[in-house]
Backbone as a printed PyTorch tensor [residue, N CA C, xyz], in Angstrom:
tensor([[[-24.3210,  -1.1650,  20.4960],
         [-25.2160,  -1.4150,  21.0640],
         [-25.0580,  -1.8960,  22.7070]],

        [[-25.7280,  -1.3200,  23.7550],
         [-25.3300,  -1.2220,  25.1770],
         [-26.4240,  -1.9040,  25.6850]],

        [[-26.2860,  -3.0010,  26.6000],
         [-27.0860,  -3.9280,  27.1700],
         [-27.1540,  -3.3480,  28.8460]],

        [[-28.3240,  -3.3600,  29.5470],
         [-28.6060,  -3.1250,  31.0110],
         [-28.9820,  -4.5740,  31.4500]],

        [[-28.5560,  -4.8500,  32.7360],
         [-29.5130,  -5.8040,  33.1600],
         [-29.7950,  -5.5880,  34.4920]],

        [[-30.9550,  -5.6830,  34.9530],
         [-31.1290,  -5.3530,  36.5260],
         [-31.3590,  -6.4190,  37.2200]],

        [[-30.7110,  -6.3790,  38.2930],
         [-30.6280,  -7.5330,  39.4520],
         [-30.3460,  -6.6630,  40.5430]],

        [[-30.2250,  -7.6080,  41.7070],
         [-29.6720,  -7.0100,  42.9440],
         [-28.8250,  -6.1340,  42.7350]],

        [[-27.8120,  -6.4880,  41.8910],
         [-26.8120,  -5.6000,  41.6240],
         [-26.8730,  -5.1080,  40.0550]],

        [[-26.5400,  -3.8810,  39.8270],
         [-26.6420,  -3.1950,  38.3290],
         [-25.5330,  -3.6310,  37.5940]],

        [[-25.4390,  -4.0950,  36.5700],
         [-24.2470,  -4.1220,  35.5950],
         [-24.6690,  -4.2020,  34.5790]],

        [[-23.8030,  -3.7200,  33.4000],
         [-24.0390,  -3.3940,  32.1390],
         [-22.9620,  -4.1170,  31.2160]],

        [[-23.3840,  -4.1790,  29.6680],
         [-22.3750,  -4.6980,  28.8880],
         [-22.3900,  -3.2940,  27.8120]],

        [[-21.1940,  -2.7700,  27.5270],
         [-21.1080,  -2.0540,  26.6920],
         [-20.1080,  -2.2720,  25.3500]],

        [[-20.4450,  -1.8750,  24.3810],
         [-19.7100,  -2.3300,  23.1320],
         [-18.3180,  -1.5360,  23.1680]],

        [[-17.3810,  -2.1240,  22.9840],
         [-16.0320,  -1.0990,  22.9000],
         [-15.7020,  -1.0720,  21.3900]],

        [[-15.0260,   0.0330,  21.2650],
         [-14.5100,  -0.2460,  19.7780],
         [-13.2760,  -1.0590,  19.6340]],

        [[-13.2870,  -1.8340,  18.5340],
         [-12.4100,  -2.6730,  18.2290],
         [-11.0100,  -1.9340,  17.4130]],

        [[-10.0620,  -2.4650,  17.7860],
         [ -8.7850,  -1.7890,  17.2200],
         [ -8.7190,  -2.4480,  15.6430]],

        [[ -8.5000,  -1.3230,  14.9570],
         [ -8.6270,  -1.3960,  13.4530],
         [ -7.1400,  -1.4540,  12.8170]],

        [[ -6.4640,  -2.6780,  12.2990],
         [ -5.2190,  -2.4760,  11.5780],
         [ -4.9740,  -1.2120,  10.8140]],

        [[ -3.5920,  -0.7150,  10.9520],
         [ -3.6220,   0.4320,   9.9120],
         [ -3.6450,   0.2560,   8.4750]],

        [[ -3.3630,  -0.9260,   8.0120],
         [ -3.5690,  -1.2780,   6.6430],
         [ -4.9020,  -1.1190,   6.3250]],

        [[ -6.1390,  -1.1540,   6.9980],
         [ -7.3990,  -1.1100,   6.6500],
         [ -7.9880,   0.1830,   6.8590]],

        [[ -7.2630,   1.0460,   7.6450],
         [ -7.7210,   2.6760,   7.7030],
         [ -7.3980,   3.3200,   6.5790]],

        [[ -8.5470,   4.0870,   6.0700],
         [ -8.3180,   4.9410,   5.0770],
         [ -7.4610,   6.2750,   5.3000]],

        [[ -7.2380,   6.4830,   6.6490],
         [ -6.2620,   7.5860,   6.9360],
         [ -4.9420,   7.1550,   6.6410]],

        [[ -4.8750,   5.9750,   6.5820],
         [ -3.4020,   5.2440,   6.4270],
         [ -2.9840,   5.0320,   5.0820]],

        [[ -4.1780,   4.2940,   4.5720],
         [ -3.9080,   3.8070,   3.0400],
         [ -3.7680,   4.8270,   2.1060]],

        [[ -4.6510,   5.9000,   2.0110],
         [ -4.4910,   6.8160,   0.9000],
         [ -3.2840,   7.6900,   0.7930]],

        [[ -2.7890,   7.9660,   2.0010],
         [ -1.4540,   8.8130,   1.9970],
         [ -0.2730,   8.0420,   1.6710]],

        [[ -0.3650,   6.7010,   1.9700],
         [  0.7500,   5.6420,   1.7020],
         [  0.6640,   5.3060,   0.3260]],

        [[ -0.3750,   5.4640,  -0.5360],
         [ -0.7910,   5.1040,  -1.8580],
         [ -0.1800,   6.3030,  -2.4710]],

        [[ -0.4020,   7.2980,  -2.0190],
         [  0.1060,   8.5440,  -2.4070],
         [  1.7680,   8.7680,  -2.6470]],

        [[  2.2380,   8.2480,  -1.5060],
         [  3.6360,   8.1710,  -1.3760],
         [  4.2420,   7.1090,  -2.3740]],

        [[  3.6020,   5.9090,  -2.4700],
         [  3.8740,   4.8850,  -3.4690],
         [  4.0340,   5.0960,  -4.9040]],

        [[  3.0070,   6.1600,  -5.3500],
         [  3.0530,   6.6790,  -6.5910],
         [  4.0180,   7.9290,  -6.5440]],

        [[  4.1930,   8.8470,  -5.7590],
         [  5.2510,   9.7530,  -5.7660],
         [  6.6460,   9.2910,  -5.9410]],

        [[  6.9270,   8.0450,  -5.3050],
         [  8.3040,   7.3500,  -5.5020],
         [  8.4490,   6.4510,  -6.7260]],

        [[  7.3750,   6.4380,  -7.2580],
         [  7.4500,   5.9610,  -8.8510],
         [  8.0050,   6.5980,  -9.8100]],

        [[  8.4090,   5.8600, -10.8520],
         [  9.0810,   6.4160, -11.9850],
         [  7.6790,   7.3040, -13.0580]],

        [[  8.0170,   8.9020, -12.9020],
         [  7.0320,   9.4000, -13.6340],
         [  5.9080,   9.8520, -12.6550]],

        [[  5.9190,   9.4230, -11.4960],
         [  4.6100,   9.5010, -10.6570],
         [  3.4720,   8.8050, -10.8590]],

        [[  3.8590,   7.2770, -11.6070],
         [  2.9760,   6.5320, -12.1180],
         [  3.1400,   5.1360, -11.8880]],

        [[  2.0480,   4.1140, -11.6860],
         [  2.4850,   2.7290, -11.6330],
         [  1.5030,   2.0980, -11.8350]],

        [[  1.6620,   0.7860, -12.3550],
         [  0.7730,  -0.1880, -12.8240],
         [  0.0080,  -0.8510, -11.6060]],

        [[ -1.0450,  -1.4540, -11.5370],
         [ -1.9940,  -1.6910, -10.4340],
         [ -1.1150,  -3.0990,  -9.9110]],

        [[ -0.2840,  -3.5940, -10.7750],
         [  0.5430,  -5.0180, -10.0440],
         [  1.7470,  -4.3600,  -9.2600]],

        [[  2.0990,  -3.0820,  -9.6500],
         [  3.2280,  -2.4710,  -9.0850],
         [  2.8330,  -2.3800,  -7.5670]],

        [[  1.7880,  -1.1100,  -7.7880],
         [  1.0530,  -0.6790,  -6.5270],
         [  0.5180,  -1.8960,  -5.3040]],

        [[  0.0160,  -3.1670,  -6.0700],
         [ -0.4050,  -4.0860,  -5.2940],
         [  0.7430,  -4.6950,  -4.3860]],

        [[  1.9730,  -4.8440,  -5.2200],
         [  3.5440,  -5.3210,  -4.5920],
         [  3.9000,  -4.5050,  -3.5730]],

        [[  3.6990,  -3.3450,  -3.8890],
         [  4.2830,  -2.1550,  -2.6140],
         [  3.3100,  -1.9880,  -1.5090]],

        [[  2.0560,  -2.0150,  -1.7310],
         [  0.9520,  -2.1600,  -0.7730],
         [  1.3360,  -3.1300,   0.2110]],

        [[  1.4020,  -4.4920,  -0.4840],
         [  1.7880,  -6.0460,   0.5950],
         [  3.0590,  -5.5680,   1.1130]],

        [[  4.1020,  -5.2070,   0.7680],
         [  5.3010,  -4.9610,   1.0560],
         [  5.4140,  -3.8450,   2.1620]],

        [[  4.5450,  -2.7700,   2.0160],
         [  4.7170,  -1.7890,   2.9910],
         [  3.6920,  -2.1120,   4.4340]],

        [[  2.9740,  -3.2660,   4.1780],
         [  2.0990,  -3.5810,   5.3160],
         [  2.7970,  -4.0220,   6.6480]],

        [[  3.8010,  -4.3930,   6.4590],
         [  4.7140,  -4.9910,   7.8520],
         [  6.1720,  -5.0330,   7.7870]],

        [[  7.0600,  -4.8940,   8.7130],
         [  8.4680,  -5.1560,   8.5330],
         [  8.7320,  -6.2560,   8.0170]],

        [[  8.0830,  -7.3180,   8.0660],
         [  8.5330,  -8.7460,   7.6040],
         [  8.6060,  -8.7620,   6.2380]],

        [[  7.3460,  -8.1710,   5.7330],
         [  7.1100,  -8.1120,   4.2480],
         [  8.3650,  -7.2380,   3.5320]],

        [[  8.6390,  -6.1190,   4.2230],
         [  9.2410,  -5.2210,   3.6640],
         [ 10.8230,  -5.8890,   3.6560]],

        [[ 11.4510,  -6.6800,   4.7480],
         [ 12.4770,  -7.3300,   4.9120],
         [ 12.4840,  -8.3420,   3.7910]],

        [[ 11.5410,  -9.1100,   3.4850],
         [ 11.4010, -10.1730,   2.6980],
         [ 11.7540,  -9.5810,   1.2900]],

        [[ 10.9750,  -8.3960,   0.8830],
         [ 11.2480,  -7.6150,  -0.7080],
         [ 12.2990,  -7.4510,  -0.7280]],

        [[ 13.1710,  -6.7200,   0.3630],
         [ 14.3920,  -6.2890,   0.3710],
         [ 15.5660,  -7.4340,   0.1360]],

        [[ 15.2680,  -8.5980,   0.6630],
         [ 16.1220,  -9.6860,   0.2550],
         [ 16.0020, -10.2100,  -1.1780]],

        [[ 14.8250, -10.1980,  -1.6790],
         [ 14.6060, -10.4270,  -2.9280],
         [ 15.2180,  -9.7310,  -3.8760]],

        [[ 15.2150,  -8.4270,  -3.4970],
         [ 15.6520,  -7.0950,  -4.4180],
         [ 17.1140,  -7.4520,  -4.3210]],

        [[ 17.9070,  -7.5660,  -3.3520],
         [ 19.2220,  -7.8140,  -3.2480],
         [ 19.9690,  -9.2950,  -3.5740]],

        [[ 19.1380,  -9.9630,  -3.9470],
         [ 19.3860, -11.1710,  -4.5210],
         [ 19.6640, -12.4080,  -3.5660]],

        [[ 19.4130, -11.9510,  -2.3680],
         [ 19.6770, -13.0570,  -1.1700],
         [ 18.2720, -13.9920,  -1.2900]],

        [[ 17.3890, -13.4750,  -1.6500],
         [ 16.1200, -14.6970,  -1.8460],
         [ 15.7300, -14.6120,  -3.2880]],

        [[ 15.2750, -15.8940,  -3.6840],
         [ 14.5330, -16.0950,  -4.8860],
         [ 13.2910, -15.4030,  -5.0560]],

        [[ 13.2480, -14.8980,  -6.4450],
         [ 11.8230, -14.1320,  -6.8710],
         [ 10.6640, -14.6970,  -6.3550]],

        [[ 10.7980, -16.2880,  -6.5540],
         [  9.6040, -17.1190,  -6.3240],
         [  9.2660, -17.3020,  -4.8490]],

        [[  9.8270, -16.7330,  -3.9870],
         [  9.5380, -16.6510,  -2.4250],
         [  8.4090, -15.5910,  -2.2920]],

        [[  8.2770, -14.5680,  -3.3350],
         [  7.2330, -13.6480,  -2.8570],
         [  5.9480, -13.9390,  -3.4720]],

        [[  4.9340, -14.1240,  -2.5140],
         [  3.4490, -14.3650,  -2.6950],
         [  2.6680, -13.3240,  -2.9690]],

        [[  2.4550, -12.7930,  -4.2890],
         [  1.7600, -11.5240,  -4.7070],
         [  0.1740, -11.7520,  -4.0680]],

        [[  0.0250, -10.8610,  -3.4020],
         [ -1.6320, -10.6800,  -2.5430],
         [ -2.3420,  -9.4350,  -3.4230]],

        [[ -3.5670,  -9.7640,  -3.5450],
         [ -4.3260,  -8.6490,  -4.1760],
         [ -5.2340,  -8.5830,  -3.1510]],

        [[ -5.5100,  -7.3220,  -2.6280],
         [ -6.3500,  -7.0640,  -1.5650],
         [ -7.3420,  -6.1810,  -1.9790]],

        [[ -8.7110,  -6.5130,  -1.9590],
         [ -9.7320,  -5.9040,  -2.3890],
         [-10.0090,  -4.4740,  -1.3870]],

        [[ -9.4260,  -4.4160,  -0.2680],
         [ -9.5800,  -2.7220,   0.4920],
         [ -8.7860,  -1.9320,  -0.4450]],

        [[ -7.5760,  -2.6660,  -1.1950],
         [ -6.7250,  -1.4200,  -1.8450],
         [ -7.3680,  -1.2210,  -3.1870]],

        [[ -8.1960,  -1.8970,  -3.9300],
         [ -8.7680,  -1.3850,  -4.9600],
         [ -9.8310,  -0.4060,  -4.6910]],

        [[-10.6170,  -0.3870,  -3.2890],
         [-11.3030,   0.8900,  -3.0950],
         [-10.3780,   1.9250,  -2.7600]],

        [[ -9.2650,   1.7830,  -2.3570],
         [ -8.5560,   2.8660,  -2.2150],
         [ -7.9860,   3.4300,  -3.4610]],

        [[ -7.7100,   2.7700,  -4.3400],
         [ -7.5620,   3.3500,  -6.0050],
         [ -8.6990,   3.9040,  -6.2440]],

        [[-10.3360,   3.4760,  -5.8860],
         [-11.1670,   4.1540,  -6.3320],
         [-11.3430,   5.6300,  -5.5230]],

        [[-10.9410,   5.8520,  -4.4860],
         [-11.0980,   6.8380,  -3.7510],
         [ -9.9100,   8.0090,  -4.0600]],

        [[ -8.8140,   7.6830,  -4.4890],
         [ -7.8380,   8.3660,  -4.9230],
         [ -8.3390,   9.0310,  -6.3530]],

        [[ -8.9220,   8.3470,  -7.2080],
         [ -9.1170,   8.5060,  -8.6880],
         [-10.5840,   9.6040,  -8.4450]],

        [[-11.5350,   9.0690,  -7.4950],
         [-12.6880,  10.0770,  -7.2020],
         [-12.1940,  11.2340,  -6.5340]],

        [[-11.2480,  11.1040,  -5.7310],
         [-11.0850,  12.6380,  -5.2330],
         [-10.1670,  13.3430,  -5.9230]],

        [[ -9.8370,  12.9150,  -7.1870],
         [ -8.8400,  13.5480,  -8.0610],
         [ -7.5900,  14.0710,  -7.6250]],

        [[ -6.9930,  12.6660,  -6.7290],
         [ -5.6750,  12.7060,  -6.5660],
         [ -4.8970,  11.9350,  -7.2500]],

        [[ -5.4520,  11.0640,  -8.2740],
         [ -4.6660,  10.4170,  -9.1610],
         [ -5.6640,  10.1500, -10.1390]],

        [[ -5.2190,   9.6330, -11.5080],
         [ -6.0390,   9.1830, -12.5260],
         [ -5.6810,   8.0970, -13.4090]],

        [[ -6.4640,   7.6610, -14.1490],
         [ -6.0330,   6.2450, -14.8130],
         [ -5.4770,   6.8870, -16.1480]],

        [[ -4.4400,   5.9420, -16.7570],
         [ -3.8160,   6.0390, -17.7650],
         [ -3.3490,   4.9940, -18.2900]],

        [[ -2.8990,   4.7870, -19.5590],
         [ -2.0800,   3.7820, -20.0210],
         [ -0.9460,   3.5400, -20.5630]],

        [[  0.0430,   3.1170, -19.8490],
         [  1.3740,   2.9740, -19.7950],
         [  2.0460,   1.9270, -20.3670]],

        [[  2.8100,   1.8530, -21.4090],
         [  3.2760,   0.5880, -22.1800],
         [  2.2500,  -0.4570, -22.1160]],

        [[  1.2130,  -0.0400, -22.4700],
         [  0.2110,  -1.0570, -22.8250],
         [ -0.7420,  -1.4450, -21.7360]],

        [[ -0.3270,  -1.1640, -20.8090],
         [ -0.9150,  -1.7780, -19.2170],
         [ -1.7410,  -0.3840, -18.4340]],

        [[ -2.8880,  -0.6360, -17.9320],
         [ -3.5170,   0.1460, -17.0270],
         [ -2.5870,   0.5100, -16.0250]],

        [[ -2.7000,   1.9740, -15.7660],
         [ -1.7300,   2.6250, -14.7920],
         [ -2.5980,   3.6480, -14.2230]],

        [[ -1.9870,   3.9660, -12.8230],
         [ -2.5470,   5.1610, -12.3080],
         [ -1.4180,   6.1570, -12.1800]],

        [[ -1.5850,   7.5120, -12.2120],
         [ -0.7790,   8.6250, -11.9710],
         [ -1.3600,   9.5370, -11.1180]],

        [[ -0.3020,  10.3300, -10.4690],
         [ -0.7840,  11.3070,  -9.3960],
         [ -1.1870,  12.6620, -10.3290]],

        [[ -2.2570,  13.2360, -10.0110],
         [ -2.8030,  14.5730, -10.6170],
         [ -1.8840,  15.4480,  -9.8580]],

        [[ -1.9230,  16.9640, -10.3170],
         [ -1.1800,  17.8970,  -9.5680],
         [ -1.7660,  17.8410,  -8.4360]],

        [[ -2.7720,  17.8590,  -7.8520],
         [ -3.4310,  17.8940,  -6.6350],
         [ -2.8410,  16.5240,  -5.6200]],

        [[ -2.7110,  15.6210,  -6.4010],
         [ -2.1660,  14.4720,  -5.7540],
         [ -0.5100,  14.5920,  -5.3710]],

        [[ -0.0600,  15.3570,  -6.3920],
         [  1.5540,  15.4650,  -6.2570],
         [  1.6340,  16.4920,  -4.9310]],

        [[  1.1160,  17.5040,  -4.9610],
         [  1.0890,  18.5100,  -3.9400],
         [  0.8280,  17.9280,  -2.4400]],

        [[  0.0550,  16.7700,  -2.2580],
         [ -0.4830,  16.2740,  -1.0130],
         [  0.7050,  15.3540,  -0.7860]],

        [[  1.2840,  14.6570,  -1.9200],
         [  2.4870,  13.8560,  -1.7150],
         [  3.5790,  14.4660,  -1.2860]],

        [[  3.8730,  15.4180,  -1.6410],
         [  5.1070,  16.5090,  -1.3140],
         [  4.7790,  16.9680,   0.1380]],

        [[  3.8560,  17.1880,   0.5660],
         [  3.7540,  17.5310,   2.0990],
         [  3.9200,  16.2880,   2.7430]],

        [[  3.2140,  15.1720,   2.4870],
         [  3.6180,  13.9870,   3.3670],
         [  5.2250,  13.5170,   3.2220]],

        [[  5.7440,  13.8570,   2.0090],
         [  7.2260,  13.4090,   2.0950],
         [  7.8920,  14.4400,   3.0900]],

        [[  7.4630,  15.8200,   2.9150],
         [  8.1080,  16.8500,   3.6910],
         [  7.8300,  16.5880,   5.2830]],

        [[  6.9520,  15.9940,   5.4620],
         [  6.4800,  15.8260,   7.3710],
         [  7.4260,  14.4770,   7.6440]],

        [[  8.4370,  15.1460,   8.3380],
         [  9.2560,  14.1680,   9.0150],
         [  8.6700,  13.0780,  10.3160]],

        [[  7.5280,  13.3080,  10.5160],
         [  6.9890,  12.2050,  11.7020],
         [  6.1790,  11.2670,  11.0090]],

        [[  5.6050,  11.4490,   9.8610],
         [  4.4800,  10.4350,   9.2910],
         [  5.2980,   9.5020,   8.3930]],

        [[  5.0300,   8.1040,   8.4040],
         [  5.2690,   7.1270,   7.4880],
         [  6.6920,   7.0240,   7.3870]],

        [[  7.4100,   7.2440,   8.6210],
         [  9.1210,   7.2780,   8.6400],
         [  9.4420,   5.9720,   7.9650]],

        [[  9.0200,   4.9120,   8.4200],
         [  9.8210,   3.4140,   8.1240],
         [  9.3980,   3.0930,   6.4370]],

        [[  8.1170,   3.4160,   6.3000],
         [  7.4600,   3.4850,   4.8940],
         [  8.2360,   3.8670,   4.0090]],

        [[  8.4300,   5.4910,   4.2230],
         [  9.3060,   6.3980,   3.4190],
         [ 10.6280,   5.9100,   3.3560]],

        [[ 11.3030,   5.7160,   4.1150],
         [ 12.8220,   4.9730,   4.1890],
         [ 12.9140,   3.8340,   3.2680]],

        [[ 11.9360,   2.9100,   3.5300],
         [ 11.8890,   1.8050,   2.4480],
         [ 11.6630,   2.3740,   1.1740]],

        [[ 10.7680,   3.0620,   0.6500],
         [ 10.7130,   3.6180,  -0.6720],
         [ 11.7770,   4.2630,  -1.1430]],

        [[ 12.4140,   5.0670,  -0.3580],
         [ 13.5920,   5.9230,  -0.6390],
         [ 14.7120,   4.9370,  -1.2890]],

        [[ 14.9610,   3.7750,  -0.3260],
         [ 16.0600,   3.0630,  -0.4300],
         [ 15.7980,   1.8670,  -1.8860]],

        [[ 14.5230,   1.4980,  -1.8940],
         [ 14.1140,   0.3760,  -3.1830],
         [ 13.2950,   0.6600,  -4.1180]],

        [[ 12.5980,   1.8600,  -4.0990],
         [ 11.6380,   2.2560,  -5.0970],
         [ 12.4780,   2.2310,  -6.5060]],

        [[ 13.4510,   2.6830,  -6.6260],
         [ 14.1410,   2.8690,  -8.0970],
         [ 14.4850,   1.3500,  -8.6030]],

        [[ 14.2580,   0.4440,  -7.4770],
         [ 14.9360,  -0.7600,  -8.2590],
         [ 13.6720,  -1.8890,  -8.2640]],

        [[ 12.6260,  -1.3050,  -7.7010],
         [ 10.9500,  -1.8880,  -7.8800],
         [ 10.4250,  -1.4380,  -9.2960]],

        [[ 11.0150,  -1.6410, -10.3220],
         [ 10.6120,  -1.3120, -11.7560],
         [  9.2180,  -2.1250, -12.1630]],

        [[  8.6800,  -1.4740, -13.0680],
         [  7.6280,  -2.5770, -13.7660],
         [  8.0740,  -3.6600, -14.3470]],

        [[  9.4120,  -3.7610, -14.7510],
         [  9.9520,  -5.0080, -15.3050],
         [ 10.4440,  -5.9900, -14.1090]],

        [[ 10.7040,  -5.5540, -12.7190],
         [ 10.8310,  -6.4170, -11.6750],
         [  9.7430,  -6.9220, -11.1960]],

        [[  8.6080,  -5.9100, -11.3700],
         [  7.1600,  -6.5550, -10.9120],
         [  6.7420,  -7.7090, -11.7370]],

        [[  7.1960,  -7.8170, -13.1670],
         [  6.5000,  -8.4680, -14.0930],
         [  7.5050, -10.0310, -13.8220]],

        [[  8.7020,  -9.7820, -13.3570],
         [  9.5830, -10.8640, -13.1360],
         [  8.9630, -11.5840, -12.0390]],

        [[  8.6100, -10.7920, -11.0170],
         [  7.8510, -11.6480,  -9.7950],
         [  6.6590, -12.2180, -10.1850]],

        [[  5.9500, -11.5900, -10.8810],
         [  4.5280, -11.9800, -11.2510],
         [  4.8760, -13.3770, -12.1920]],

        [[  5.9360, -13.2580, -12.8950],
         [  5.9900, -14.7820, -13.7170],
         [  6.8890, -15.7740, -12.6490]],

        [[  7.6810, -15.3590, -11.8490],
         [  8.2350, -16.5920, -11.0150],
         [  6.9220, -17.1400, -10.2800]],

        [[  5.8440, -16.3010,  -9.7790],
         [  4.9990, -17.0370,  -8.7810],
         [  4.1780, -17.7310,  -9.5400]],

        [[  3.8470, -17.8270, -11.0890],
         [  3.2650, -18.5490, -11.9100],
         [  3.7320, -19.7540, -12.4580]],

        [[  5.2120, -19.8540, -12.0320],
         [  6.3110, -21.0120, -12.4740],
         [  5.6610, -22.0580, -11.5360]],

        [[  5.7190, -23.4910, -12.3720],
         [  5.4150, -24.5300, -11.4810],
         [  6.4460, -24.6460, -10.4640]],

        [[  6.0410, -25.1760,  -9.2990],
         [  7.1370, -25.7080,  -8.3450],
         [  7.2730, -26.9050,  -7.9300]]])
């Protein structure tokens, strides 16, 4: 909304776009989730694992903290699991766009890439200019972030302190 005020001197107020952090942008979040699933075993992951990865990939600080936990330098209990409402909408968009689908894996709700999702994830992986730091983190640590590891993190965060 714009406002004009007429006085001896003309001036106006114009609303300027507000910067939106990358993790709130759909154009950032959907491709990143496709990459998270692409790096997961069997191209599928539980919601808990996706939430963990989503949180870790949001900032360098989070990536470093999770890397230290994985390497054993930091205790599991140091991770504070966050569940972000915007991420749930992202999963809905992925399934609605037929890039991923719901399934049951080891008795847990999981999401897996469809053929269409795999095709797009491959293109993202091959693009050397996008998600450089995120892909580097996933390449290095995704095989260590198993569903068992995620369960350990969840149990550690439930432990009384």
